[in-house]
N, C-alpha and C positions, 0 to 999 in steps of 0.2 A: 412535545417531547417531555418525558418525565424528568424531574429534578435529579432523581436518584434511582438506583437499582439495588435491591437486596436479594441475596440468594442464601437460603437456609438449608444446611446439609446435615443430615444425620450420618454419623460415621459408618463406614462399610462394615460388613459382617466380621464380628470379633470372635476370638476363641471363647469357648465356654469357661465359666468359672473354674479355676484349677485350685486345688488345695494348696494353701500356702503362697499363692501368687495374688498380691494385692490387686484390686479391681482396676486401679490406675495403670497397672503394668500388662493388662491383657493386650496381646497383639491382634492384628488382623489375621484372619484365616487366608489360605491361599486364594480362595474364592473372594474374600474381602479385598485382597491386594488388586486382583483383576478388576473387580467391580469399581474400586476407587479410581482406576485409570480411565474406566468407561465414563464414570461421572465427570472426571476432568474433561474429557473430550466433549461430553454432552454440553457442559457449561461453556466451553470455548466455542461451540457451534451455536450457541443460543442467541446470536445476534444482539448482543448488548455490548456497550463499550467496556473493554477490559484493560485499557492503558491505565496505568497507576492503580489498578485494582488493589483493594486491601483484603487479605485473607487472614481471618483471626480464628483460632482454634483452641479448643481445650488442650491442656498439656498432658492429658492422658495419652498412653502410647498409641491406642487405636485411632484417636482423632488426629494425632500428630501425623500418623502414617497416612491417613486419609487426606489430610491437608497437603502433605508432600506430593501425593500422587496427582491431586488436582493441580497443584502449582506447576507441575511439569507441562501442563497445557496452557499456562498463562504467560502472557508477555514477560520479558525480562524486567520490565518496570514494576512488577508486582511487589507488594509489601507483605511479608508473611509474618504473623506475630502470634506466639503462643501465650494464652492467658489462663493462668491458674484458675481464676474466678469461674470460667465457663464450665468447669467440671460440676459445679454445684448449683449453678444459677437455674431458677425456675422461669416460667413464662414472664413474670414481672421484672425479674432481673435481666432477662435478655432484652426486653422492651426498653428498659432504662438504659442499658449499655448502648443500644442502637441510637436512642434519643440524644445521647451525649456524644455521638460521633461527630467529629469536625465537618462542617459543610464542604470543605474542600475535597472530601472523599466522595466521589461520584458513585462508585460501585463497591459494595461490601459483600463479602462471602463470610458466612459463620459456619464452622463445622463444630457441632456439639452432639449432645446426648438426648436420648428420649428419657422421659416423656417431654422435656422442656422444648425441644426443637419442633416436635409435631404440635404440641399446644400452642406455640407461638404462630406457627403457619395457620392453624385452624382459626385462631383469634384474628389474625390479619386478614384472612380470607372470609371472615364471617358475613360480609356483604355480598359475596359471590355465591348465592344460594343455589344457582342452577348453572347448567352448562357443562360441557364435557371436562373442562379443567377442574372445576370445583367437584365434580363427581370423582374424578381420578384421585383428588386430594382426600376425599372422604373414605376411599377404600382402605386406607391404612398407610402406615409410614414406615415401611421396611428399611432395614440397614442400607445405606447408600442413597436413599431417595433425597432429592433436592427439590426445592420449590423457589421459583423466581417470581419476584414482585417488582412492579414499577411503583415508585413512590413519587407522588405529585406534589410534595411539600419539601421543606427542609427536613433533617433527620428528627429534630425536635418535635415536629408536628406528626410523627408517625402514628398512624391509627388505622383501624379498618376503613374509615372514611377517606384516607389519603393513599391507600394502597390498592393496586390492581393486581390480581392474581394473573400471572402471565403464562406460567408453565409448571408442570410437575414432571420432573426427570427421574427416570429409574435406570439402574445399571442394566 
């Protein structure tokens, strides 16, 4: 049985850039709102332990809305936390954040932005060179996509050698 589970989610479809609206304030589209609920349901059905799950998200409006929709499908024991830093983190920043996660957290969901989320997924799945799940990941990382990893180590040991690509979920 894996030590931990990591789910990386790209926020659902957001409104296009609007003149005068800061990027952080862009909301989900109506389709994005529906997709975020579907993603939440797919995560809930993914056959991983979700009691006391931690759901961390960027504080941008679209990631907050996506996280709220996902949270509706999680147990009441979930812990949801907005993190300002997730807005700007790159691949290495996300890896560092996850590696610093307390070992008591068994399942971690991170809702963030591209390209960092997709790059992190591709990095962690780099040992999964073939197979239908790896091919699905390589097709692209559209809004609302989430990737489920089993982690066979403590969080500090997170690497392509300690992760197993388990599923790529689309809305």
